[in-house]
Backbone and ligand atoms as CSV (ligand in chain L), in Angstrom:
chain,resi,resn,atom,element,x,y,z
A,1,UNK,N,N,118.221,86.862,85.584
A,1,UNK,CA,C,116.871,86.335,85.847
A,1,UNK,C,C,116.829,85.720,87.248
A,2,UNK,N,N,115.889,86.178,88.021
A,2,UNK,CA,C,115.728,85.685,89.387
A,2,UNK,C,C,115.219,84.237,89.359
A,3,UNK,N,N,115.856,83.371,90.142
A,3,UNK,CA,C,115.359,81.990,90.193
A,3,UNK,C,C,113.998,81.973,90.904
A,4,UNK,N,N,113.273,80.913,90.695
A,4,UNK,CA,C,111.955,80.788,91.347
A,4,UNK,C,C,112.127,80.802,92.870
A,5,UNK,N,N,113.178,80.134,93.326
A,5,UNK,CA,C,113.407,80.043,94.771
A,5,UNK,C,C,113.683,81.432,95.368
A,6,UNK,N,N,114.553,82.187,94.690
A,6,UNK,CA,C,114.860,83.536,95.190
A,6,UNK,C,C,113.649,84.460,95.032
A,7,UNK,N,N,112.944,84.300,93.927
A,7,UNK,CA,C,111.747,85.116,93.705
A,7,UNK,C,C,110.758,84.933,94.860
A,8,UNK,N,N,110.522,83.691,95.238
A,8,UNK,CA,C,109.589,83.420,96.332
A,8,UNK,C,C,110.107,84.016,97.650
A,9,UNK,N,N,111.417,83.878,97.855
A,9,UNK,CA,C,112.007,84.401,99.098
A,9,UNK,C,C,111.958,85.934,99.105
A,10,UNK,N,N,112.137,86.560,97.943
A,10,UNK,CA,C,112.060,88.019,97.862
A,10,UNK,C,C,110.620,88.482,98.110
A,11,UNK,N,N,109.659,87.751,97.575
A,11,UNK,CA,C,108.264,88.108,97.821
A,11,UNK,C,C,107.925,88.004,99.310
A,12,UNK,N,N,108.463,86.980,99.945
A,12,UNK,CA,C,108.244,86.800,101.386
A,12,UNK,C,C,108.861,87.975,102.155
A,13,UNK,N,N,110.059,88.381,101.742
A,13,UNK,CA,C,110.709,89.488,102.446
A,13,UNK,C,C,109.996,90.817,102.161
A,14,UNK,N,N,109.463,90.953,100.946
A,14,UNK,CA,C,108.679,92.161,100.632
A,14,UNK,C,C,107.518,92.263,101.633
A,15,UNK,N,N,106.897,91.132,101.904
A,15,UNK,CA,C,105.803,91.114,102.883
A,15,UNK,C,C,106.318,91.532,104.268
A,16,UNK,N,N,107.487,91.008,104.652
A,16,UNK,CA,C,108.037,91.356,105.974
A,16,UNK,C,C,108.285,92.863,106.087
A,17,UNK,N,N,108.750,93.454,104.993
A,17,UNK,CA,C,109.031,94.898,105.027
A,17,UNK,C,C,107.728,95.692,105.124
A,18,UNK,N,N,106.715,95.281,104.353
A,18,UNK,CA,C,105.439,95.996,104.441
A,18,UNK,C,C,104.784,95.746,105.806
A,19,UNK,N,N,104.987,94.556,106.349
A,19,UNK,CA,C,104.489,94.301,107.711
A,19,UNK,C,C,105.170,95.253,108.705
A,20,UNK,N,N,106.453,95.496,108.496
A,20,UNK,CA,C,107.192,96.408,109.382
A,20,UNK,C,C,106.510,97.774,109.390
A,21,UNK,N,N,106.112,98.239,108.199
A,21,UNK,CA,C,105.418,99.538,108.114
A,21,UNK,C,C,104.121,99.496,108.919
A,22,UNK,N,N,103.426,98.390,108.800
A,22,UNK,CA,C,102.157,98.201,109.507
A,22,UNK,C,C,102.395,98.208,111.032
A,23,UNK,N,N,103.430,97.492,111.441
A,23,UNK,CA,C,103.780,97.409,112.866
A,23,UNK,C,C,104.125,98.795,113.415
A,24,UNK,N,N,104.949,99.544,112.672
A,24,UNK,CA,C,105.377,100.842,113.193
A,24,UNK,C,C,104.238,101.866,113.175
A,25,UNK,N,N,103.294,101.714,112.248
A,25,UNK,CA,C,102.123,102.582,112.294
A,25,UNK,C,C,101.276,102.256,113.538
A,26,UNK,N,N,101.199,100.981,113.886
A,26,UNK,CA,C,100.465,100.588,115.100
A,26,UNK,C,C,101.143,101.208,116.328
A,27,UNK,N,N,102.462,101.213,116.300
A,27,UNK,CA,C,103.203,101.808,117.426
A,27,UNK,C,C,102.992,103.327,117.452
A,28,UNK,N,N,102.929,103.937,116.250
A,28,UNK,CA,C,102.666,105.378,116.172
A,28,UNK,C,C,101.298,105.681,116.790
A,29,UNK,N,N,100.337,104.819,116.509
A,29,UNK,CA,C,98.993,104.993,117.064
A,29,UNK,C,C,98.999,104.923,118.582
A,30,UNK,N,N,99.794,103.996,119.105
A,30,UNK,CA,C,99.907,103.876,120.564
A,30,UNK,C,C,100.471,105.175,121.152
A,31,UNK,N,N,101.565,105.664,120.538
A,31,UNK,CA,C,102.192,106.880,121.080
A,31,UNK,C,C,101.249,108.084,120.967
A,32,UNK,N,N,100.502,108.116,119.867
A,32,UNK,CA,C,99.533,109.199,119.711
A,32,UNK,C,C,98.532,109.162,120.879
A,33,UNK,N,N,98.093,107.959,121.238
A,33,UNK,CA,C,97.112,107.823,122.321
A,33,UNK,C,C,97.717,108.161,123.682
A,34,UNK,N,N,99.047,108.111,123.746
A,34,UNK,CA,C,99.734,108.436,125.004
A,34,UNK,C,C,100.160,109.902,125.049
A,35,UNK,N,N,99.714,110.676,124.057
A,35,UNK,CA,C,100.104,112.098,123.967
A,35,UNK,C,C,101.615,112.285,123.901
A,36,UNK,N,N,102.238,111.447,123.100
A,36,UNK,CA,C,103.681,111.579,122.842
A,36,UNK,C,C,103.871,111.748,121.324
A,37,UNK,N,N,103.579,112.969,120.821
A,37,UNK,CA,C,103.574,113.178,119.368
A,37,UNK,C,C,104.944,113.000,118.715
A,38,UNK,N,N,106.010,113.273,119.474
A,38,UNK,CA,C,107.357,113.100,118.915
A,38,UNK,C,C,107.651,111.631,118.646
A,39,UNK,N,N,107.325,110.782,119.593
A,39,UNK,CA,C,107.517,109.332,119.406
A,39,UNK,C,C,106.650,108.846,118.238
A,40,UNK,N,N,105.407,109.363,118.206
A,40,UNK,CA,C,104.485,108.945,117.138
A,40,UNK,C,C,105.049,109.346,115.779
A,41,UNK,N,N,105.573,110.546,115.703
A,41,UNK,CA,C,106.127,111.041,114.440
A,41,UNK,C,C,107.333,110.196,114.010
A,42,UNK,N,N,108.182,109.858,114.975
A,42,UNK,CA,C,109.367,109.027,114.687
A,42,UNK,C,C,108.913,107.689,114.087
A,43,UNK,N,N,107.865,107.115,114.662
A,43,UNK,CA,C,107.370,105.830,114.173
A,43,UNK,C,C,106.737,105.954,112.783
A,44,UNK,N,N,106.087,107.078,112.536
A,44,UNK,CA,C,105.515,107.289,111.188
A,44,UNK,C,C,106.619,107.371,110.151
A,45,UNK,N,N,107.686,108.064,110.502
A,45,UNK,CA,C,108.820,108.159,109.570
A,45,UNK,C,C,109.404,106.762,109.332
A,46,UNK,N,N,109.496,105.997,110.424
A,46,UNK,CA,C,110.022,104.633,110.306
A,46,UNK,C,C,109.139,103.803,109.372
A,47,UNK,N,N,107.829,103.977,109.510
A,47,UNK,CA,C,106.885,103.236,108.652
A,47,UNK,C,C,107.075,103.619,107.185
A,48,UNK,N,N,107.268,104.906,106.925
A,48,UNK,CA,C,107.478,105.354,105.538
A,48,UNK,C,C,108.753,104.726,104.964
A,49,UNK,N,N,109.793,104.667,105.806
A,49,UNK,CA,C,111.044,104.045,105.346
A,49,UNK,C,C,110.828,102.581,105.000
A,50,UNK,N,N,110.036,101.914,105.846
A,50,UNK,CA,C,109.788,100.486,105.600
A,50,UNK,C,C,109.053,100.272,104.272
A,51,UNK,N,N,108.177,101.211,103.929
A,51,UNK,CA,C,107.489,101.102,102.638
A,51,UNK,C,C,108.507,101.136,101.487
A,52,UNK,N,N,109.521,101.981,101.637
A,52,UNK,CA,C,110.531,102.048,100.569
A,52,UNK,C,C,111.361,100.756,100.542
A,53,UNK,N,N,111.517,100.127,101.714
A,53,UNK,CA,C,112.244,98.844,101.733
A,53,UNK,C,C,111.450,97.784,100.959
A,54,UNK,N,N,110.137,97.764,101.216
A,54,UNK,CA,C,109.287,96.821,100.482
A,54,UNK,C,C,109.358,97.081,98.983
A,55,UNK,N,N,109.375,98.379,98.634
A,55,UNK,CA,C,109.449,98.736,97.210
A,55,UNK,C,C,110.749,98.272,96.569
A,56,UNK,N,N,111.823,98.277,97.345
A,56,UNK,CA,C,113.106,97.800,96.789
A,56,UNK,C,C,112.965,96.353,96.325
A,57,UNK,N,N,112.328,95.531,97.147
A,57,UNK,CA,C,112.140,94.131,96.748
A,57,UNK,C,C,111.178,94.025,95.574
A,58,UNK,N,N,110.145,94.853,95.608
A,58,UNK,CA,C,109.169,94.860,94.514
A,58,UNK,C,C,109.871,95.209,93.193
A,59,UNK,N,N,110.608,96.315,93.210
A,59,UNK,CA,C,111.249,96.785,91.980
A,59,UNK,C,C,112.312,95.816,91.477
A,60,UNK,N,N,113.098,95.291,92.412
A,60,UNK,CA,C,114.155,94.375,91.994
A,60,UNK,C,C,113.544,93.128,91.352
A,61,UNK,N,N,112.477,92.633,91.933
A,61,UNK,CA,C,111.808,91.444,91.390
A,61,UNK,C,C,111.311,91.725,89.970
A,62,UNK,N,N,110.680,92.882,89.785
A,62,UNK,CA,C,110.187,93.257,88.439
A,62,UNK,C,C,111.349,93.405,87.466
A,63,UNK,N,N,112.400,94.092,87.910
A,63,UNK,CA,C,113.516,94.409,87.003
A,63,UNK,C,C,114.331,93.183,86.606
A,64,UNK,N,N,114.178,92.105,87.333
A,64,UNK,CA,C,114.962,90.908,87.013
A,64,UNK,C,C,114.071,89.814,86.419
A,65,UNK,N,N,112.934,90.233,85.909
A,65,UNK,CA,C,112.071,89.275,85.215
A,65,UNK,C,C,111.290,88.369,86.127
A,66,UNK,N,N,111.249,88.707,87.422
A,66,UNK,CA,C,110.488,87.883,88.365
A,66,UNK,C,C,109.035,88.324,88.400
A,67,UNK,N,N,108.255,87.612,89.186
A,67,UNK,CA,C,106.824,87.934,89.312
A,67,UNK,C,C,106.547,88.268,90.761
A,68,UNK,N,N,106.001,89.477,90.968
A,68,UNK,CA,C,105.684,89.862,92.346
A,68,UNK,C,C,104.442,89.113,92.827
A,69,UNK,N,N,104.427,88.863,94.111
A,69,UNK,CA,C,103.281,88.202,94.726
A,69,UNK,C,C,103.071,88.840,96.097
A,70,UNK,N,N,102.029,89.673,96.167
A,70,UNK,CA,C,101.745,90.374,97.420
A,70,UNK,C,C,101.017,89.419,98.368
A,71,UNK,N,N,101.724,89.000,99.401
A,71,UNK,CA,C,101.184,87.998,100.326
A,71,UNK,C,C,100.343,88.665,101.420
A,72,UNK,N,N,99.442,87.916,102.042
A,72,UNK,CA,C,98.633,88.503,103.119
A,72,UNK,C,C,99.520,88.980,104.275
A,73,UNK,N,N,99.124,90.089,104.849
A,73,UNK,CA,C,99.875,90.648,105.983
A,73,UNK,C,C,99.031,90.522,107.240
A,74,UNK,N,N,99.612,89.894,108.257
A,74,UNK,CA,C,98.851,89.721,109.495
A,74,UNK,C,C,98.786,91.042,110.267
A,75,UNK,N,N,97.825,91.129,111.151
A,75,UNK,CA,C,97.684,92.347,111.957
A,75,UNK,C,C,98.786,92.428,113.004
A,76,UNK,N,N,99.321,93.625,113.235
A,76,UNK,CA,C,100.353,93.784,114.255
A,76,UNK,C,C,99.722,93.951,115.628
A,77,UNK,N,N,100.514,93.847,116.707
A,77,UNK,CA,C,99.965,94.190,118.019
A,77,UNK,C,C,99.637,95.682,118.044
A,78,UNK,N,N,98.585,96.040,118.722
A,78,UNK,CA,C,98.193,97.459,118.803
A,78,UNK,C,C,98.300,98.019,120.213
A,79,UNK,N,N,98.380,97.109,121.188
A,79,UNK,CA,C,98.414,97.572,122.584
A,79,UNK,C,C,99.776,97.307,123.197
A,80,UNK,N,N,100.258,98.301,123.889
A,80,UNK,CA,C,101.577,98.190,124.519
A,80,UNK,C,C,101.474,98.758,125.929
A,81,UNK,N,N,102.377,98.282,126.786
A,81,UNK,CA,C,102.327,98.732,128.186
A,81,UNK,C,C,103.114,100.021,128.398
A,82,UNK,N,N,104.154,100.201,127.599
A,82,UNK,CA,C,105.031,101.360,127.820
A,82,UNK,C,C,105.878,101.610,126.578
A,83,UNK,N,N,106.523,102.776,126.568
A,83,UNK,CA,C,107.428,103.108,125.460
A,83,UNK,C,C,108.587,102.098,125.415
A,84,UNK,N,N,109.022,101.671,126.588
A,84,UNK,CA,C,110.115,100.690,126.631
A,84,UNK,C,C,109.682,99.396,125.942
A,85,UNK,N,N,108.470,98.969,126.226
A,85,UNK,CA,C,107.996,97.736,125.592
A,85,UNK,C,C,107.930,97.903,124.070
A,86,UNK,N,N,107.495,99.068,123.623
A,86,UNK,CA,C,107.410,99.317,122.181
A,86,UNK,C,C,108.796,99.164,121.531
A,87,UNK,N,N,109.777,99.836,122.106
A,87,UNK,CA,C,111.105,99.792,121.475
A,87,UNK,C,C,111.790,98.440,121.661
A,88,UNK,N,N,111.447,97.760,122.738
A,88,UNK,CA,C,111.934,96.397,122.938
A,88,UNK,C,C,111.415,95.508,121.800
A,89,UNK,N,N,110.120,95.626,121.523
A,89,UNK,CA,C,109.515,94.815,120.451
A,89,UNK,C,C,110.033,95.251,119.078
A,90,UNK,N,N,110.235,96.558,118.930
A,90,UNK,CA,C,110.768,97.068,117.658
A,90,UNK,C,C,112.160,96.515,117.397
A,91,UNK,N,N,112.989,96.515,118.440
A,91,UNK,CA,C,114.352,95.989,118.285
A,91,UNK,C,C,114.321,94.495,117.965
A,92,UNK,N,N,113.445,93.764,118.656
A,92,UNK,CA,C,113.324,92.321,118.393
A,92,UNK,C,C,112.883,92.095,116.950
A,93,UNK,N,N,111.978,92.941,116.464
A,93,UNK,CA,C,111.514,92.798,115.084
A,93,UNK,C,C,112.654,93.074,114.101
A,94,UNK,N,N,113.431,94.093,114.382
A,94,UNK,CA,C,114.553,94.404,113.481
A,94,UNK,C,C,115.572,93.255,113.467
A,95,UNK,N,N,115.783,92.632,114.613
A,95,UNK,CA,C,116.706,91.489,114.661
A,95,UNK,C,C,116.173,90.337,113.805
A,96,UNK,N,N,114.855,90.160,113.845
A,96,UNK,CA,C,114.228,89.140,113.008
A,96,UNK,C,C,114.479,89.467,111.529
A,97,UNK,N,N,114.265,90.739,111.164
A,97,UNK,CA,C,114.477,91.144,109.761
A,97,UNK,C,C,115.937,90.920,109.366
A,98,UNK,N,N,116.849,91.264,110.257
A,98,UNK,CA,C,118.278,91.065,109.969
A,98,UNK,C,C,118.562,89.594,109.668
A,99,UNK,N,N,117.956,88.707,110.456
A,99,UNK,CA,C,118.216,87.275,110.237
A,99,UNK,C,C,117.653,86.832,108.886
A,100,UNK,N,N,116.499,87.406,108.497
A,100,UNK,CA,C,115.915,87.042,107.198
A,100,UNK,C,C,116.782,87.547,106.047
A,101,UNK,N,N,117.312,88.744,106.205
A,101,UNK,CA,C,118.194,89.293,105.161
A,101,UNK,C,C,119.435,88.398,105.042
A,102,UNK,N,N,119.940,87.959,106.193
A,102,UNK,CA,C,121.107,87.068,106.183
A,102,UNK,C,C,120.804,85.781,105.433
A,103,UNK,N,N,119.617,85.223,105.660
A,103,UNK,CA,C,119.231,83.994,104.952
A,103,UNK,C,C,119.154,84.225,103.445
A,104,UNK,N,N,118.583,85.391,103.076
A,104,UNK,CA,C,118.463,85.707,101.647
A,104,UNK,C,C,119.846,85.843,101.019
A,105,UNK,N,N,120.743,86.499,101.747
A,105,UNK,CA,C,122.103,86.676,101.215
A,105,UNK,C,C,122.773,85.305,101.029
A,106,UNK,N,N,122.612,84.419,101.988
A,106,UNK,CA,C,123.180,83.062,101.868
A,106,UNK,C,C,122.657,82.382,100.602
A,107,UNK,N,N,121.362,82.552,100.390
A,107,UNK,CA,C,120.720,81.933,99.229
A,107,UNK,C,C,121.278,82.523,97.923
A,108,UNK,N,N,121.404,83.851,97.896
A,108,UNK,CA,C,121.913,84.526,96.683
A,108,UNK,C,C,123.363,84.120,96.400
A,109,UNK,N,N,124.143,83.933,97.463
A,109,UNK,CA,C,125.544,83.516,97.286
A,109,UNK,C,C,125.576,82.090,96.729
A,110,UNK,N,N,124.739,81.246,97.314
A,110,UNK,CA,C,124.673,79.846,96.876
A,110,UNK,C,C,124.318,79.756,95.387
A,111,UNK,N,N,123.397,80.619,94.965
A,111,UNK,CA,C,122.943,80.595,93.564
A,111,UNK,C,C,123.841,81.414,92.647
A,112,UNK,N,N,124.849,82.048,93.226
A,112,UNK,CA,C,125.770,82.925,92.491
A,112,UNK,C,C,124.989,84.007,91.727
A,113,UNK,N,N,123.942,84.524,92.383
A,113,UNK,CA,C,123.162,85.615,91.802
A,113,UNK,C,C,123.784,86.924,92.297
A,114,UNK,N,N,124.640,87.496,91.458
A,114,UNK,CA,C,125.406,88.665,91.886
A,114,UNK,C,C,124.535,89.908,92.044
A,115,UNK,N,N,123.563,90.075,91.160
A,115,UNK,CA,C,122.682,91.249,91.251
A,115,UNK,C,C,121.891,91.209,92.564
A,116,UNK,N,N,121.399,90.026,92.913
A,116,UNK,CA,C,120.642,89.892,94.166
A,116,UNK,C,C,121.552,90.197,95.360
A,117,UNK,N,N,122.813,89.765,95.263
A,117,UNK,CA,C,123.745,90.028,96.369
A,117,UNK,C,C,123.954,91.531,96.552
A,118,UNK,N,N,123.999,92.264,95.434
A,118,UNK,CA,C,124.223,93.715,95.533
A,118,UNK,C,C,123.026,94.396,96.201
A,119,UNK,N,N,121.830,94.016,95.790
A,119,UNK,CA,C,120.659,94.657,96.410
A,119,UNK,C,C,120.571,94.257,97.892
A,120,UNK,N,N,120.943,93.031,98.194
A,120,UNK,CA,C,120.889,92.583,99.585
A,120,UNK,C,C,121.971,93.234,100.436
A,121,UNK,N,N,123.097,93.572,99.799
A,121,UNK,CA,C,124.177,94.243,100.522
A,121,UNK,C,C,123.663,95.556,101.122
A,122,UNK,N,N,122.832,96.258,100.342
A,122,UNK,CA,C,122.248,97.505,100.846
A,122,UNK,C,C,121.455,97.223,102.135
A,123,UNK,N,N,120.719,96.124,102.125
A,123,UNK,CA,C,119.902,95.788,103.297
A,123,UNK,C,C,120.763,95.361,104.491
A,124,UNK,N,N,121.877,94.695,104.207
A,124,UNK,CA,C,122.766,94.286,105.303
A,124,UNK,C,C,123.235,95.534,106.048
A,125,UNK,N,N,123.654,96.550,105.291
A,125,UNK,CA,C,124.118,97.808,105.892
A,125,UNK,C,C,122.967,98.507,106.610
A,126,UNK,N,N,121.834,98.534,105.968
A,126,UNK,CA,C,120.656,99.208,106.540
A,126,UNK,C,C,120.271,98.584,107.878
A,127,UNK,N,N,120.346,97.251,107.955
A,127,UNK,CA,C,119.937,96.585,109.195
A,127,UNK,C,C,120.850,96.936,110.364
A,128,UNK,N,N,122.116,97.199,110.081
A,128,UNK,CA,C,123.020,97.620,111.165
A,128,UNK,C,C,122.493,98.937,111.740
A,129,UNK,N,N,122.105,99.859,110.847
A,129,UNK,CA,C,121.564,101.157,111.285
A,129,UNK,C,C,120.237,100.986,112.013
A,130,UNK,N,N,119.397,100.130,111.472
A,130,UNK,CA,C,118.064,99.939,112.067
A,130,UNK,C,C,118.176,99.428,113.502
A,131,UNK,N,N,118.995,98.413,113.688
A,131,UNK,CA,C,119.149,97.868,115.041
A,131,UNK,C,C,119.777,98.900,115.970
A,132,UNK,N,N,120.754,99.639,115.442
A,132,UNK,CA,C,121.446,100.635,116.280
A,132,UNK,C,C,120.479,101.730,116.725
A,133,UNK,N,N,119.597,102.189,115.823
A,133,UNK,CA,C,118.725,103.298,116.225
A,133,UNK,C,C,117.679,102.830,117.240
A,134,UNK,N,N,117.125,101.636,117.057
A,134,UNK,CA,C,116.164,101.125,118.053
A,134,UNK,C,C,116.862,100.891,119.397
A,135,UNK,N,N,118.060,100.352,119.330
A,135,UNK,CA,C,118.803,100.033,120.542
A,135,UNK,C,C,119.153,101.310,121.321
A,136,UNK,N,N,119.557,102.357,120.605
A,136,UNK,CA,C,119.932,103.609,121.266
A,136,UNK,C,C,118.724,104.239,121.967
A,137,UNK,N,N,117.588,104.260,121.278
A,137,UNK,CA,C,116.393,104.867,121.885
A,137,UNK,C,C,115.942,104.043,123.093
A,138,UNK,N,N,116.057,102.725,122.969
A,138,UNK,CA,C,115.699,101.855,124.099
A,138,UNK,C,C,116.576,102.164,125.318
A,139,UNK,N,N,117.864,102.356,125.073
A,139,UNK,CA,C,118.782,102.674,126.187
A,139,UNK,C,C,118.412,104.014,126.818
A,140,UNK,N,N,118.091,104.988,125.975
A,140,UNK,CA,C,117.708,106.304,126.507
A,140,UNK,C,C,116.439,106.196,127.330
A,141,UNK,N,N,115.488,105.398,126.833
A,141,UNK,CA,C,114.223,105.229,127.560
A,141,UNK,C,C,114.457,104.596,128.925
A,142,UNK,N,N,115.360,103.638,128.967
A,142,UNK,CA,C,115.638,102.964,130.251
A,142,UNK,C,C,116.308,103.946,131.213
A,143,UNK,N,N,117.098,104.851,130.635
A,143,UNK,CA,C,117.803,105.833,131.466
A,143,UNK,C,C,116.820,106.825,132.102
A,144,UNK,N,N,115.754,107.173,131.357
A,144,UNK,CA,C,114.817,108.181,131.897
A,144,UNK,C,C,113.579,107.530,132.523
A,145,UNK,N,N,113.615,106.229,132.687
A,145,UNK,CA,C,112.426,105.522,133.209
A,145,UNK,C,C,111.930,106.155,134.515
A,146,UNK,N,N,110.654,106.472,134.563
A,146,UNK,CA,C,110.070,107.058,135.779
A,146,UNK,C,C,110.253,108.566,135.862
A,147,UNK,N,N,110.960,109.142,134.897
A,147,UNK,CA,C,111.220,110.582,134.896
A,147,UNK,C,C,110.410,111.219,133.761
A,148,UNK,N,N,109.235,111.766,134.124
A,148,UNK,CA,C,108.321,112.322,133.115
A,148,UNK,C,C,108.960,113.409,132.284
A,149,UNK,N,N,109.784,114.239,132.928
A,149,UNK,CA,C,110.420,115.346,132.202
A,149,UNK,C,C,111.407,114.801,131.170
A,150,UNK,N,N,112.136,113.769,131.570
A,150,UNK,CA,C,113.101,113.137,130.642
A,150,UNK,C,C,112.371,112.550,129.438
A,151,UNK,N,N,111.218,111.971,129.688
A,151,UNK,CA,C,110.440,111.372,128.596
A,151,UNK,C,C,109.970,112.455,127.621
A,152,UNK,N,N,109.543,113.596,128.163
A,152,UNK,CA,C,109.083,114.688,127.294
A,152,UNK,C,C,110.237,115.265,126.465
A,153,UNK,N,N,111.417,115.327,127.074
A,153,UNK,CA,C,112.590,115.815,126.326
A,153,UNK,C,C,112.921,114.855,125.185
A,154,UNK,N,N,112.828,113.578,125.491
A,154,UNK,CA,C,113.089,112.561,124.462
A,154,UNK,C,C,112.033,112.640,123.364
A,155,UNK,N,N,110.797,112.928,123.769
A,155,UNK,CA,C,109.717,113.080,122.795
A,155,UNK,C,C,110.030,114.231,121.830
A,156,UNK,N,N,110.540,115.310,122.383
A,156,UNK,CA,C,110.915,116.456,121.529
A,156,UNK,C,C,112.036,116.074,120.574
A,157,UNK,N,N,113.008,115.351,121.119
A,157,UNK,CA,C,114.166,114.939,120.290
A,157,UNK,C,C,113.702,114.052,119.131
A,158,UNK,N,N,112.878,113.070,119.438
A,158,UNK,CA,C,112.447,112.135,118.388
A,158,UNK,C,C,111.555,112.813,117.353
A,159,UNK,N,N,110.856,113.849,117.786
A,159,UNK,CA,C,109.974,114.581,116.880
A,159,UNK,C,C,110.729,115.326,115.784
A,160,UNK,N,N,112.047,115.436,115.929
A,160,UNK,CA,C,112.859,116.143,114.922
A,160,UNK,C,C,113.097,115.300,113.668
A,161,UNK,N,N,112.887,114.002,113.815
A,161,UNK,CA,C,113.208,113.132,112.670
A,161,UNK,C,C,112.287,113.413,111.481
A,162,UNK,N,N,112.874,113.497,110.302
A,162,UNK,CA,C,112.045,113.698,109.102
A,162,UNK,C,C,112.303,112.564,108.107
A,163,UNK,N,N,111.306,112.301,107.316
A,163,UNK,CA,C,111.454,111.263,106.289
A,163,UNK,C,C,112.258,111.829,105.118
A,164,UNK,N,N,113.323,111.137,104.781
A,164,UNK,CA,C,114.129,111.556,103.632
A,164,UNK,C,C,113.969,110.482,102.549
A,165,UNK,N,N,113.313,110.826,101.443
A,165,UNK,CA,C,113.135,109.808,100.404
A,165,UNK,C,C,114.496,109.380,99.849
A,166,UNK,N,N,114.611,108.147,99.387
A,166,UNK,CA,C,115.883,107.676,98.840
A,166,UNK,C,C,116.386,108.623,97.744
A,167,UNK,N,N,117.706,108.857,97.740
A,167,UNK,CA,C,118.296,109.803,96.778
A,167,UNK,C,C,118.073,109.330,95.333
A,168,UNK,N,N,118.129,108.010,95.165
A,168,UNK,CA,C,117.916,107.452,93.831
A,168,UNK,C,C,116.708,106.535,93.876
A,169,UNK,N,N,116.066,106.314,92.728
A,169,UNK,CA,C,114.927,105.381,92.751
A,169,UNK,C,C,115.364,104.029,93.322
A,170,UNK,N,N,114.522,103.448,94.149
A,170,UNK,CA,C,114.913,102.183,94.786
A,170,UNK,C,C,114.727,101.005,93.843
L,1,LIG,FE1,FE,113.235,97.286,106.654
L,1,LIG,FE2,FE,113.458,98.042,109.535
L,1,LIG,O1,O,113.729,96.759,108.281
């Protein structure tokens, strides 16, 4: 049974994950307006993944006798100056999420909630990947800065990404 304290913290994190989807859709919209369909597609896939992250918290809360509480989600930024700024902000957001997951894990350890620790372990691993992928694209963008052809090649590369639904129900 999820404690009230963890339940509230999980609901808060569920909101952060759904906000992430909202943020990445806003970024997809920006790229669409910049005629960079590959970048836009990459961000849409990222948004879909974030929805599954939110669902993990939703499902875990339900399955452990907790009560879900869908909190208000603030509007994300919609205007960006460049692709570099987008990925800079994306990386900063992922670092924020990583810190929140770390706080949740500390809380679950303190409460000796082993089931919560297992579900959070998945997120700890996921956050390493999330930060790495944003960081890598940011580095590539900085490398091709000012080179329109390089940007188009990167757009093609990012357009290859496809959404892969979780192998097992989340
Ligand atoms: Fe679900 Fe990208 O953190």
